[in-house]
N, C-alpha and C positions, 0 to 999 in steps of 0.2 A: 504494500500500500504506500502510495506516495504521500509524504508529509505535506500538509498544507503550508504554503509559504505565506509570507506577509503580503498584504495587498500591494499590487503593482509588481510582484515577482513571480517567477516560475518555480519557486522552491529553492532557488539558488541565491546568489548574491543580490542584494537589493539594488534596484535600478536607481540611477542617479536622477534626481529631479531635473526635468527639462532636457534629458539626454537626447530624446528623439527630436525635440524641437530644435536643438542646436545642430544635430547631425544633418538635417535637411538643408539649412542654409549653407553649411560647410560644403556639402556635396554639390549644391548649385554653383557656389563660387568656384569650386575646383573644375567643374565642367566648363564654366564660362572662361576660366583662365586657360584651360586646354584648348578650347575653341579659338580664343584670341591668339594664342601662340601659334596654332595651326594656320590661322588666317594670315598672320604676319609672315610666317615662313613661306606661304604660298605667294604672297605679294612680293617678298624679297626675291623669290625664285623667278617670278614674272619679270621683275625689273632687270635681273641679271640676264634673262633670256633675250630681252629686247634692247638692252643697253647698246649693243653694237648697231642695231637698226637706228636708234636715236642719234648716234654719232654720225652715221652715214647720212641721215636726213638733214642734220644741221650743216654738214660740210657741203652736201649737194645743193642745198638752198643758197648758201653763201656764194659758192662758185658759179652757179647758174646766173645769179644776179650780176656778179662781176663781169662775166663773159658777155651777157646781153647788154649791160650798161656801158662798160668801159671799152670793150672791143668792137661791139656791133652798134653801139651808139643808139640803142633803144632808150627813149627818154624815161619811160616808166615801165621797167621790165617786171611787172607784178606777176605775170603768168609763167615766167620762166621758173622761179622757185616753186610756184604751185605745181607746175608740171613735174618738176624733179621730185618733190615730196610725194605726189600722187603715184609716180612710178615706183618709188621705194615702198609705198604703203601696200603695193600689190603683194600677194603671197610670194614668198621666196621661190624662185623657179619660174615665175611668170612675168619677170620685170622686162625682159626683152619684148615679150608679147604686149605688155602694157604700153611700152613706148610706141610700138607700131599702132596700137589702138588709139593712143592720144593723137597721133598725127592724122590717122584716118578720120577720127571724129572732128578734129579742127577743120580738115579739108572739106568734109561734107557740110559743116555748119557755115563756112565761109562761102562756098559755092551756092548753096541754096539761099542763104541770106542775101548775097549780092544780086543774084538773079531776080529774086522776087522784089527786092527793093527797087530795082531798075524798072520793073513792070508795074508794081502796085503803089510805090511810094511808102511813106511811113504812117504809123498810126497804131491804135490798139489792136484792131482786127488784123492788120498786116503782121504784127508781132505774133499773134496767135497762129496765123496761117504759116508763117515761116518756121516756128518751132515744131508744129505738127508735121510739116513736110520734111524738115531736117531729121526728125526722129524716125519717120517712116522710111526715108532713104537709108539711114544708118542701119535700121533693122534689116532692110532688104540686102544691103551689102555685106554686113558683118554679123548682126544678131547679138553682139556682145554688149553687156550692160555698160562697160567703160566707153565704148564707141558711141552708144546712144547718149550717155550723159555729156560727153564732150561735144557731140554734134548739137544737142539742145542748148547747152550753155554758150557755145560759140555763136549759134544763131541768135540768141537773146542779145549778146554783146553787139553783134553786127546790126541788128534791127534797132537797138536803142541808142548806141553810141556813134554809129557811122554818120548820122546827120551833123553831129557836133565835133567829131574827132576825125581828122583827115588821115587817110591811109592806115586805117586800123587793121586791115587784113594782113599786111606784111609783118608787122610786129607780132601779131597773134601766131603766125606760122613760125616766126623766128623763136618766139618763146617756147612753143611746143617742141621744136627741134632741139633747142639749147637745153631745156629742162630734162628731156628724156636722155639726150646724149651725155650730159653731165652726170645724171644718176647712174647710167651704165658705167661711165668712167670711174666713178667713186666705188661702185661695187666690184668692178673687175680689177682695178689697178691700185687706187689710193687706199681704200679700206676694205679689201676683200674679206669675206667671211670664210672661215675654214670649212670646207665641205664635210670633212670627217666630224667636226664639232657639231655642225647642223644635224647630221644624221644621228650622232650619239644622243643629242638632246631629244630628238623625236622618238628614237627607237627604245630608249630606256623605259619610259612608262609602259609601252606595249609589252616588252619582254618581261618586265617586272610583274605586270598583271598576269601574264601567262604562267610564269614560274610559280608565283605565289598561289594561284588557284590550283595548279597541279599538285603542289605540296599539300595544300589543304585537302585535296581529294585523296591523296595517298594516306594522310592521317585518318581521314574519315573511313576509308576502306579498312585500315588496320584496326580501328576501334569500333567499327559499326556505327559511326556517328552520322545519322541521317541529316541532322540539322546543319552540321558542318559541310556536308556534301551539297545540300541545297543552297547554302550561302555561297559556296564556290561557284555553283552553276549560275546564280544570279549575277555575281560580280563579273564573271567572264563575259556575260552577255553585254555588259555596259562598256563596250570597247570601241564604239564608233568614233568618238572624238580622237582617241589615241591613234587608231588606224588612219584616220583622215590626216592627222598631223604627220604621220610617217610617210604617207604617199606624197604630201606636199614637200616634205624634206628631201625625198629622193629626187623630185623635180628640181629643187633648189640646188642640190649637190651637183647634179648634171650640169645645170646652168653655170654654177660657179666654176666648176672644173673646165668648162668649155670657154667661158669668157675671160677668165682670169689667167694670165700667163704664169702667175705664181703657182697655180694649181694644175697646170696642164699635165704634169707628170703623174697626177693621181687618177686621171680618167680611167686608166686600165688597171689600176692597182687596187688598194683597199676601198677607195671610194666607189669605183666601178662595181666591185663585187658587192659592197654594202648596198648600193643603190638598186641592184637587181634583186635584193632579198625581200623587198616589200611584198610582192605578190605571194611568194611561198610562205612568208610569215603570216599573211592574211589567211591562207589556207590552213596553216597550222593552228591558228586560233579557232577556226570553224571546226576542224577535226577534233581539237581538244575539247570543244564544247560538246560534241557528240560523246566523247569519252566520258566526260563528267556526268552527262545525263544518264548514260548507261550505268555508271558507278552508283548513282542514286538508286536505280532500279535493282542493282545487285544487293544493296543494303535493304531496300524495302522488301524484296522477295526472299530474303534470307538465303541467297545463293552461297555456295562455298567460296571462301576467299583464301586461296593459298597464300602463304607468306610472300611468295615471289611477286604476286600481283600488285600490292601497294608498293613493293620495291621497284617494280618496273615504272610505275607512275612517278615515284620519287626520283629515279634515275633520269626520267624524261625532264622533270623540273630542273634538275641539276645541269642537264645538257643545255637548256635554255639559258641558264645563268652563265655558264662557261662561254656560250656563243656570244652573249652580250659583252663579256669581258674581253674576249679576243677581237671582236669587232671594234670595240672602243680603243684598243691598243693598236689596231691596224695590222694584226697578225693573221697569218693563215690559220683558220679555225680547225686544226687537226684534232686538238684535244676535245673540242665540242663534238666532232664527228664520232670519236671513240666513245665518249660518254653516251651519245644518242644510241649507238649500236649496242652498248651495254644494256640499255633499256629494252631493246628488242630481245636480247638474250634472256633477261629476267622474265619478259612476257612469254617467251617460249617455255621457260621452266614452269611458269604458272599454268600454261595450257596443258603441259604434260602431266602435271599433278592433278588436274581436273577442275574445270570451271563450269558454271551453268551457261545458259543461253546469253544472258546479258554480260556475263564475265567474258565469254568468247568475243563479244563485240568490243569490250574494253581492250582485250588483247589486240584485236584487229586495228583499233584506232591508235593504239601505241605504235604499231607498225606504220600506219599511214602518216601519223604526225612526225615520226622520225624521218620518214622519207621527205616530208616537207622541209624539215630542218636541215637535212643534208643538201637539198637543193638550195635553200637559203644560204648555206655555207659556201656555195660555189660549184657544187657538183652538178652534172647533168641529171635529168630525171632517170634516164636509163641506168646510169651508174648507181644512183641512189637506190633504185628498186633492187638492183642486183645485190648490193651490199646488205640490204634489209633481208632479202630472201636467204642469203648465205648465213647471216647471223641467226635467223630464226630456225633454219633447218639443222644447223650444226652449232648449237649454242656454245660459245666460248667468249672470253673477254678480249675483244679486239684491241690491239695495241695502238692502232691509228688508222690512217686513211689507206685503203687498199684499192687503188684505182686499177 
């Protein structure tokens, strides 16, 4: 029989007065502090990430103004720095395209504006007509939002300022050319971004997300923890922003290594290999998602889980981490390939020990995801498939790349 405790106790030590009331505010303060700390870290990371872009934009704006004003004698070269900053504001990898779009948009706006002003004169309805036709022509010729915006903005300037400002068309052309050209000069020669750094910054969140959720899935399989597996499944699905950033970064790396003489030698080295990895990494994410969904079913249905099965998933997670490190260092990812093939060996062991239907799908997805990672590391699909089959059929611990 349990002895009755004093009021406010469970038969043990007496509760301190107000303990629960004090604990709640303390917990709230701790949570707010942690959230604030996380927010500050995120913002600091964001500033570090775009610090180079800010320097490029400032230098390009100043240089474009100097070139247009001092060398070309444009009296008020407002649109040259605007064009330069607009070019740099485009996604990395699309700046050359943005420069061409600026020039096309300005050309359309000037031609449509001049033609209609000659025919219709000036006025409010003429302004509306000029803008509508300039946008329609821009859509017909290019269909790009940047071209449409430039065409419409230039048409407004021509329609409203031409009656009071002489020879507005030539300065507008000059500004567009100067701004775009100076922006490209800054990004290619004066302050070029490191293509490898651009790729590392974008690939790190993708590969961290993949390895973390594979690790969580391995632990869930080992412990039979359905909640942990469900959480991993949900988190891996939330990868659209990370993948989009990686794809943009590959475009930026290609552009930087093509335009910048400083980085020409990297086009066919680490940057070239890294830039080609975006598509297979995307496939690896999707195949890993199927793996995790089936791992959830394995736990829900109580299927057998040989010790080698969570080991295979853990090896796969480690292969992703090693791939990230070797990519970041610019090294040939031989160690990542070996680790990935070790995951196939473990999956083969699990299959031979005996798995259920969903367990067999997990094994198959380990093989498929490893094949994707091998292609991401620079191997051809044919070589990757052959290495995976060899590791699965004759499980051993491969020492490295066997081309």
